[in-house]
C-alpha positions in Angstrom: -54.6 -53.4 32.0 -55.7 -57.1 33.1 -54.2 -60.2 34.5 -55.1 -63.2 33.0 -55.9 -66.4 35.2 -56.8 -69.9 33.9 -57.6 -72.6 36.0 -59.8 -75.9 36.4 -61.7 -74.9 39.8 -65.2 -73.5 39.3 -64.9 -71.4 42.2 -63.4 -68.5 40.6 -63.5 -66.0 43.4 -62.0 -68.3 45.8 -59.2 -69.5 43.4 -58.1 -65.8 42.8 -57.5 -65.2 46.3 -53.6 -65.8 45.7 -53.5 -62.6 43.7 -52.3 -59.5 45.6 -51.7 -55.7 44.4 -49.3 -53.8 46.7 -47.2 -50.6 46.4 -43.9 -49.5 48.5 -45.1 -46.0 49.1 -48.5 -44.3 49.8 -46.9 -40.9 49.7 -44.3 -39.3 47.3 -43.4 -35.8 45.8 -43.9 -35.3 41.9 -41.8 -37.1 39.9 -40.8 -39.9 42.5 -40.9 -43.5 41.6 -43.2 -46.1 43.0 -42.7 -49.9 42.8 -46.0 -51.5 41.8 -45.9 -55.2 42.9 -48.1 -57.8 41.6 -47.8 -61.2 43.6 -49.4 -64.5 42.5 -49.2 -67.6 44.8 -48.4 -70.5 42.8 -51.1 -73.2 42.3 -50.3 -76.3 40.3 -53.8 -76.2 38.7 -53.8 -72.5 37.7 -51.8 -70.7 35.0 -51.3 -66.9 35.2 -50.1 -64.1 33.0 -49.6 -60.8 34.6 -51.0 -57.4 33.6 -49.7 -55.9 30.5 -49.4 -52.2 31.4 -49.0 -49.3 28.9 -47.5 -46.0 29.1 -50.3 -44.6 30.8 -51.1 -46.7 34.0 -54.3 -44.7 34.7 -54.8 -41.0 34.1 -52.0 -38.9 35.8 -49.8 -42.3 36.4 -47.0 -43.1 34.1 -45.1 -46.5 33.7 -41.4 -45.8 33.8 -40.2 -49.4 33.1 -41.3 -53.1 33.7 -39.0 -55.6 35.4 -38.8 -59.3 34.6 -40.9 -61.8 36.8 -39.3 -62.9 39.8 -40.1 -66.4 41.5 -39.7 -67.2 45.2 -39.0 -70.6 46.1 -39.9 -72.6 49.1 -37.4 -75.8 49.5 -36.7 -76.0 45.9 -40.2 -75.5 44.7 -41.9 -72.4 43.4 -44.3 -70.8 46.0 -44.9 -67.1 44.3 -44.4 -65.4 41.2 -43.7 -61.5 41.6 -44.0 -58.9 39.0 -42.7 -55.3 39.4 -43.5 -52.0 37.7 -41.8 -49.0 38.3 -44.4 -45.9 38.1 -44.6 -42.1 38.6 -46.8 -38.9 38.5 -46.1 -35.5 37.5 -49.3 -34.1 38.9 -50.3 -33.7 42.4 -53.4 -35.7 43.7 -54.8 -38.9 45.1 -54.8 -41.9 42.9 -56.4 -45.3 42.8 -55.1 -48.4 41.0 -56.9 -52.0 40.4 -57.0 -54.5 37.6 -59.8 -56.3 36.3 -58.9 -60.1 36.1 -60.4 -62.4 33.6 -60.4 -66.0 34.5 -61.9 -69.1 32.6 -61.6 -72.5 32.6 -59.0 -74.4 30.4 -61.6 -76.5 28.8 -64.4 -73.9 28.2 -62.9 -70.7 26.9 -66.6 -69.4 26.4 -67.3 -69.4 30.2 -65.2 -66.6 31.2 -65.6 -64.2 34.2 -63.9 -61.0 35.1 -63.2 -59.9 38.9 -61.5 -56.9 40.3 -58.1 -57.2 42.1 -57.4 -55.4 45.6 -57.0 -51.7 45.4 -54.0 -49.5 46.1 -53.7 -45.8 46.3 -51.1 -43.1 46.9 -50.8 -39.5 46.9 -48.6 -37.2 45.0 -47.6 -33.8 46.9 -45.8 -30.7 45.2 -42.9 -29.2 46.7 -43.8 -27.0 49.5 -43.0 -23.2 49.2 -42.9 -20.7 52.2 -44.5 -17.9 50.3 -43.9 -15.6 53.5 -40.1 -16.3 53.7 -39.3 -16.9 50.1 -37.5 -14.2 48.1 -37.4 -14.0 44.3 -34.1 -13.5 42.6 -33.4 -12.4 39.1 -31.9 -15.1 36.6 -28.3 -15.1 36.9 -26.3 -14.5 33.7 -24.3 -17.2 32.1 -20.7 -17.5 34.0 -18.0 -17.3 31.6 -14.8 -19.3 32.4 -11.1 -18.7 30.9 -10.2 -20.9 28.2 -7.9 -23.7 29.6 -4.7 -24.9 27.7 -6.4 -28.1 26.6 -9.2 -26.0 24.9 -6.8 -23.5 23.3 -4.5 -26.6 21.9 -7.7 -28.1 20.6 -8.6 -25.2 18.5 -4.9 -24.7 17.5 -4.7 -28.2 16.2 -8.0 -27.9 14.5 -7.0 -24.8 12.6 -3.7 -26.2 11.6 -5.8 -29.5 10.0 -8.2 -27.3 8.3 -5.3 -25.1 6.9 -3.5 -28.0 5.9 -6.5 -29.6 4.3 -7.1 -26.4 2.5 -3.7 -26.0 1.1 -3.6 -29.7 0.0 -6.8 -29.2 -1.8 -5.5 -26.0 -3.8 -2.6 -28.1 -4.8 -4.4 -31.1 -6.0 -6.6 -28.8 -8.0 -3.7 -27.1 -9.7 -2.2 -30.5 -10.4 -5.2 -31.9 -12.0 -6.0 -28.4 -13.9 -2.4 -28.7 -15.4 -2.9 -32.4 -16.3 -0.2 -33.4 -13.8 -0.3 -36.5 -11.6 -2.2 -35.9 -8.3 0.4 -37.8 -6.3 4.2 -38.0 -6.9 6.7 -36.2 -9.1 5.4 -34.6 -12.1 6.7 -35.4 -15.4 8.9 -32.7 -17.1 7.2 -31.5 -20.0 9.0 -31.6 -23.1 9.7 -28.1 -24.4 7.4 -26.6 -27.1 10.2 -26.0 -29.3 11.3 -29.5 -29.4 7.9 -30.7 -29.8 7.4 -28.3 -32.9 10.7 -29.4 -34.5 9.7 -33.1 -34.3 6.2 -32.6 -35.7 7.6 -30.5 -38.7 10.3 -33.3 -39.5 7.3 -35.8 -39.6 5.3 -33.3 -41.7 8.1 -33.2 -44.3 8.6 -36.8 -44.2 4.9 -37.4 -45.2 5.0 -35.0 -48.3 1.4 -34.2 -48.3 1.3 -31.3 -50.6 3.4 -33.5 -53.1 0.3 -35.8 -53.1 -2.2 -33.2 -53.7 -3.3 -32.7 -49.9 -3.1 -29.2 -49.8 -5.7 -28.3 -47.4 -4.2 -31.0 -45.0 -0.8 -29.8 -45.4 -1.5 -26.1 -44.2 -3.8 -27.5 -41.4 -1.1 -29.5 -40.1 1.6 -26.7 -40.6 -0.5 -23.9 -38.9 -1.6 -26.3 -36.0 2.2 -26.6 -35.3 2.8 -23.3 -35.3 -0.5 -22.7 -33.2 0.7 -25.4 -30.6 4.2 -23.9 -30.2 3.1 -20.3 -29.6 0.5 -21.6 -27.0 3.1 -23.7 -25.2 6.1 -21.1 -25.7 4.4 -17.9 -25.2 1.1 -19.0 -23.1 -1.3 -17.4 -25.9 -4.3 -19.5 -26.4 -3.8 -19.6 -30.2 -5.7 -23.0 -30.8 -9.0 -21.2 -30.0 -8.1 -17.9 -32.4 -8.0 -16.9 -35.9 -5.0 -16.1 -37.9 -5.8 -12.4 -37.5 -6.1 -12.7 -33.9 -3.0 -14.8 -33.4 -0.8 -12.3 -35.6 -2.3 -9.4 -33.3 -1.2 -11.4 -30.0 2.2 -11.9 -31.6 2.6 -8.0 -32.5 1.2 -7.2 -29.0 3.7 -9.6 -27.0 6.4 -8.1 -29.4 7.2 -11.5 -30.5 7.5 -10.1 -34.2 10.8 -8.3 -32.9 12.2 -11.9 -32.7 11.3 -13.0 -36.2 10.0 -11.4 -39.7 6.2 -10.4 -39.0 5.3 -10.0 -42.8 6.8 -13.5 -43.7 4.9 -15.1 -40.8 1.7 -12.9 -41.8 2.1 -14.1 -45.6 2.4 -17.9 -44.4 -1.0 -17.5 -42.4 -2.5 -15.7 -45.4 -1.5 -18.4 -47.6 -2.8 -21.2 -45.4 -6.4 -19.5 -45.1 -6.6 -19.4 -48.8 -5.5 -23.0 -49.2 -8.1 -24.1 -46.3 -11.0 -21.9 -47.0 -10.7 -20.6 -50.7 -9.7 -23.7 -52.5 -6.5 -21.9 -53.3 -3.8 -24.0 -54.9 -0.4 -22.8 -53.9 2.6 -23.8 -56.1 5.6 -25.8 -54.9 7.7 -22.7 -54.3 5.1 -21.2 -51.8 4.7 -24.5 -50.0 8.4 -24.7 -49.4 8.4 -21.2 -48.4 5.6 -21.6 -45.8 7.3 -24.5 -44.4 10.6 -22.7 -44.2 8.8 -19.7 -42.7 7.4 -21.8 -39.8 10.7 -23.5 -39.2 12.7 -20.2 -39.1 9.9 -18.9 -36.6 10.3 -21.7 -34.1 14.1 -21.4 -34.4 14.2 -17.8 -33.8 11.7 -17.8 -31.0 13.0 -20.7 -29.1 14.2 -20.1 -25.3 17.7 -19.1 -25.1 20.6 -21.8 -25.1 21.0 -21.7 -21.2 17.2 -22.4 -20.7 17.1 -25.0 -23.4 20.0 -27.0 -21.8 18.2 -26.9 -18.5 15.0 -28.2 -20.2 16.7 -30.9 -22.1 18.6 -32.2 -19.0 15.2 -32.5 -17.0 13.7 -34.4 -19.9 16.9 -36.8 -20.1 17.0 -37.3 -16.5 13.5 -38.4 -16.4 13.9 -40.7 -19.4 17.1 -42.2 -17.4 14.7 -42.7 -14.3 12.2 -44.5 -16.4 14.7 -46.7 -18.0 16.2 -47.5 -14.6 13.1 -48.6 -13.1 
């Protein structure tokens, strides 16, 4: 810590007489604050900079905060500069504070001198304890207070918000998993049998087997049946072999709705055409198509269910047209 004074007079000790260090208390308890003041009388021939204190002023004494420089005026002319520091101590004992002051001429910076400021001191006392009358007590347990209505309402509202967020997350996840729009009304799905009839109609008009594209024809034909079976009966047919699909059909008693032997013959012919380079004749190709068409026809939903699904699709188409 230091105070730097620069002036033109050669008598350093005499010129620094305007520098004064003081405190507002000489005795405090541990942790109390003391105001340390540095006062400098204005001299038009001198320039002063006040001490730059760090966190520890002297061992055992700490700086709490530093206040701005204040000026005292006499007839609107500055007569004194006052700088204040708030300090404290957390150790009992007697403390002394003084600052070294560096002084030098403005035209000869190499000819500097250091003098000491006046000294201030103070004493720090601990809180007195009467050991004769002092009585020790056990540490009290935490005091429990009943919940207020405000606190109860807060937790109720918090629980409602958390439950609502969880439900919303579950709904959004299900919509995303089912490939439905996350917000707004979900578009009604076109019934699987309608999709199958439409794709079978397209397949017939393409005349693939007539062009010699036997493998592609049977691939398209069995894919239509696989997608229909998956959509109609929730059997993951697209990921299974022909034998596995036939086993699921028998397991779910779908064979009671249509001839199991004819369906098995269609899948058997298809596998031979796709994997064994078998070339079915025209009657086999027609019979396979007829089997697929009759399987969809005989296993499609009942008439009432079909009408409900159809009305939903028509209503959705009408809404999109009006929009």
